[in-house]
N, C-alpha and C positions, 0 to 999 in steps of 0.2 A: 463537559465531556473531557475525559483524559485519554490521550492517544499515545500509545507506545510506537515510536518509529524505530523499527529494528534496523540496526546498521551492522555491517560485517565487512571483513576484508574482501576486496574484489567486487564491491557493489558499484553500480553506476551512480555517481554523485547526483546528477540531475534528477534521477528517479526519486531521491530523498528530498532534495532541496526544492524541487518544483512543488511537491505536495506541502512541504513545510511552509513555503512562502505563502501559499493560498490560505493556510490555517492562520498564519500570522496576520494577514490582511483581514480575515474574518474578525479576529479579535479587535482590530482597530475600528471596525465599523459597528459591531454589535457587542459593546462592552459587557452587557449582562449575560451574554452567552458563556463567557469564560471558558473557552476551549483552551486546554493546555496540552502540551506535547513535550515528550522527552525522547532524546536519542538513547536507545537501549541496545546494549551489546554484550558480548561474552567477555570483553576485556576493556580496559580504560580508554584505549584509542584504537582506531582501525585505519587502514589505508584503502582508498577506493581503487578501482581497476587501473587508474592512471598514476597512482602513488600519492595522491593528496591525503594528508593525515586529518582525521576527524576525531575530536575529543568526544567521548561518550558521557552522557549525563548520569545514567544509571547502569551499573554493571550487574548483569543477571538478575534484574528485578523479578518479582512475582508478577508475571504478565496477566494473571487472572484478575488483578486489581484494576485494570484499565477498562475503559468503555469501548475502545477500538484498538486494533492492531494493524499497523501499516508496514508492509514489507516491500522494499525496492527490489529491482532486478540487478543484473550484472553478471559477469563471468563467474564470480564466487558462488553463485547459486548452483552451478553445475556439480561442484563437489560437496557443497554444504547439504544438499538434499540427501546425501549418504552419510552425513556426520550425525551419529545417533545422539551425541551430547547436545548438539545445537538443535536438532529436530525435537528432542525430548523437552528442551527448554521452551520451544514454540508450543508444544502440546499443552503446556500449562494454561494457555489462552483458550482452551476448548470452549468455555462458557462466555467468552467475551462477546458482547452484543454485535460488533461489526468486525469482520476480518477483511482486510483490503490488501491487494497486491497489484503491482504494476510490472509489466514486462515479465522477465523470467522469475520475478518474485513469486509468481503463481506456482512455480515448481516447489517452492518451500512450503506454501500453503498445502499443496498436494502431498508432499512428503510427510507433513504433520497429520494428514488424514482429514483435513478440513474441506476437501473438495469431493470426498466420496459421495456418490449419488447426486452430484451437482454439475451444472453446466458452467464453463469458465472459458476465459481467453488468456492469451499470452502474446508476446511480441510475435508479429506475423511470420517471422523467419524461423520460429521454433514451435510451431503448432504440434508437430509430431512428438516432441519431448513431453508435452502435457498429457497426451492420451492415456498413459497408464494410471493417472491420478484422478480422473473425473469421469462422469458418465458421458459427457459430450464436450468436445472442444469446438468453440465457435470462433469464426474469424472476425467477429465484431470488434469494434474499438473498445467497448466497455460492456461488461455483463454483470448484472446483479442477480444472484440466485439466493433468495432469502437473506441470510445474514452475511453472505460473502459477495464481495465486489472485486472483480478482476478487470484489468485494463491492458491494452496493447503495449506499444513500444515507448521509448523514452519520453516523448512529448506528452504521453498520456498521464504522466505524473501530475501535471497541472490540471488536465481535464478531470481526472478522478477526484482531485481536491475540490474543483468547482462543482462536480456532481455531488459531493458530500455536503457542500454549502447549500446546494439546492435541496437536498433531503432534510437537512437540519433547519434551514431558515427560509426557504422559499425563493421565488424568482426575484423579488424586489431586492433582497440582500445579495443574491447572486449577481444581479446587474451592477450593484455597487462595488462588489469585489472585482468583477471583470473590468470596471472602469478604473479602479486603482491599479490593476495590473496592465491596463491598456492592452487587453487580450480579447480578440474577437471570437471567443468560444461560443459555439453553438452545439447543443447536444444532438449529435448525429451518431448513428450506429450504436445506440444504447439499447440493450436488450434486458428486460426485467422479468424475473420470474418470482412469484410469490411463494 
């Protein structure tokens, strides 16, 4: 599985690194799975909302070539959802098998049209911002509606990574990854729609 982790100015770094770290641990446990992930952005480096510089692996790659798209949240999402160049780049991922967002990254999935007729969630402090983009906003921690997975606030980046491990590899591998992370994750407030 190839995952594009979309990074941008003003993102919340933990939203990206929490998920990234879970995928890294999965590769350490299940070598044959060969999950790969790349930091993808519109320019060679970005700054998170606190000014930390992050180098980008791929600048404006063809997102349709990935198996999953992951979008973190952060203050940058507030203006990027109106940036037609950025949103147009995300739309290239229309046929990607899994589209995942954490926190206000859900706004970017919505702006790209990926939440149309779907139920989704966002950081609990921003539920109203998501309403124009989806059929129903849920206050659940994690929502899976067909090929789209959305999750709540910052700590949800680790949770959504572990949920993806569960979907890809089952509970035994999930328990191994949780042990490597020393993380007492339990799947609560997960709502799934087929």
